[in-house]
Phi, psi and omega in degrees: 000138177266134181247117181244140184262116186254136182236132168269335184063054183282151173289127192266006185233032171295144190290156175301332183256029184300315177293333184276331188260343188234143185281327188203151171277349187239145169081291181248025176303136183304117182290344178290343178283344183278117175253105184302325177292326175289323176296325174304317177288326177299309185300317182294318174300319180298311182299316175304321180291316177298317176295324173297318176303320176297319185296320184271005164107013174296141188291335180209155173235133196243136170229162183216179184240132174214159182224147172057056180199159176262013178267336179205117189266035181237080169298334175234092178299333185297320180301310176303315181299322177297314177302318186279336180298327184272345188245000175235166186241315190240335185293144172296141172263103183260101177270102191249060004188224180251121171290100200296322184297345186269350184262130181227105357278160180299341181300341174303320180291320173302318179292314184294312183290331173294321170307311181297318178298313184286320174304319186273352177083030173090033180257012187270142163254120179267114177262135182237078177274157173288320180103156183288160176295330178296314185288314192275307190274322186259313179283329183251356171071022178283141175292117186300324181293340181257351190303308183289325171298323173301314183298315178298317178291322180297315177303319181292316179299317181292320174296321175295322182294328182279336191242342181275137191271351180240150171303146183220166176261134177236120177236089188249182180293320186251341187226124177235118182221129182284327181232117173240109181203071189287140165236140358290173169252154180303153177281318181287135179246143358292335180194169178300153175297148191245130176243137179244108172291135183217157173257008179115016179291130176305317182297326184288322177299313182301311185296317175302319177297309185296326183264357185056053174254162179280128169269122178241127182258110183269082187272130166294330200244021167073184193290331181284321175289333177283342189302307184305313179300313185292322177298320180293320176305307186297318177302320178292320176299321179295317183296324178272006173080021181271153171291169178258040177300114185299343179285351170290350187230144175240155181210142183251135178220138173286141179215142174224116183241140181212177182294328177224157180302319181302315186292319179299320181297316181294318183285322192258002184300299185300310181295326178290321182289324174305308184295314186280335180277322185247314181296332177252026180272095185241123174297126183304339177303328183263357186286344178201167179218140186299131182091347181293317177265131180295161180295323178296321177288321176299318180294328180279002183054043176272130182246131178291152174305322177299320182290328176294320179294316179302328184265010175098019170116175189282331184229006183232134173263005185268343176100130181293335182293346177253007180274148179269166173304323177297316174302315182299319178290316182304317181284356178082006176305313180236132175272124186235147176152188175287168175307314182290324173303312181294317178303313181301317180293317180296322175301312176303315180301305186300323177287315181303312184271349183060056184244125177256350180244092181265122174254138186235138175258104180262352170234123176212158181057221181267023184307137179289156176301325180294312183294320180298322179292317175304313180295319181293313185292316181296317179297314187295322190272331189236345179256309187305315180301337176274358186241334192306322186275004175299135177073349186289342179282350185230325193244144175261142180263099180273357187251035179240147183306156176235079186290158166302148173298141185310327180292346177254004181265151179287144178235158177306146180225163178267098182289350178275354177288143182288152182293139179091352175289138184300135182294143176282168178301333179276352186287148180299147172278085182211152180290155179298160178305133178090357183245005182300320181294317181301323183292317179300317183287333176295323178287000000 
């Protein structure tokens, strides 16, 4: 099983009375609450946390895209992934992802993700979400009835841009381009593995099966609320004749680990309540838009996580702002406990949901950098070793990056060294300046 460290990058200083004085954390959140000087510190702390996760051995580090909100400060996950590509060596860069319908033209995604794949030495996972209604329809003004069609056309254009060897013409309903010929091209062939974040849409299940993509359920509300969605996904895979390889599926779970269960309850109470009370304070006006959800999903009575959050959570009609930490843990939103307790619960979740790509949120709400580091290190050293061998005896993970061998990847070098001095073992394996063409021709 692959273990990925996921970051939402929430604004950590929303005021105590936020839910009383402000209608929503998304779309029309009061911009006067944003302090750029404080956010400068937050961004750097968040990148430090992601780099720590890579350093202590997580298989992947995850970033995502949201707009106009205090719940996630990443309008461009590619910027964060670019910073991480230079500061990490082995962890996969899981960009979850680029909301394709928002890019005009979508070849921008093809170019930037190819850059990330090349820069990182082939460590990119390309996530293609449709995007929440708040991000796509309200913050970016897209027509909800056209959103999925725009998304599918953008996907087709990006895949052709990555895989066709000659320039081509693309004439679609929403995109017309006389010359499509992006440079650079991805390092991984035919392209980086593609993961599709979804909220339970029947069409998304079918599409992932047809394209052989990973379906990832990024749940706000934990394993109990996610069980019905994942059971539905696997039932649909059975109906379509697909195997039950657990690596076809990903799942996100909030986790707080400490030396003892009592310590965990004490440490993670405040950040959990901050997240569920303030970061998910969504005005129902923005939770959906006419035409955003398909007729098939509506008939299947699938409710998006956004709509659940706007109505007070996955299992409560009382409103998360009035829920206690005990309620949050009892409902399974956050897995809390000692390393052995957390490992036992996550093993149960992985097996029950049949999920081989497990993403964990170890920083949430207003959690401090120090506590996030403690949570990350303890998970890596004492929880992860109990989980890694799950599913390895039977299933191959075909949906994981295939990076260059370390001996062929660039390494930091000493630019202060005099030209002509023999390169050290840590110097990058590359021809000297001015000899690139000669080297290529010689090869």
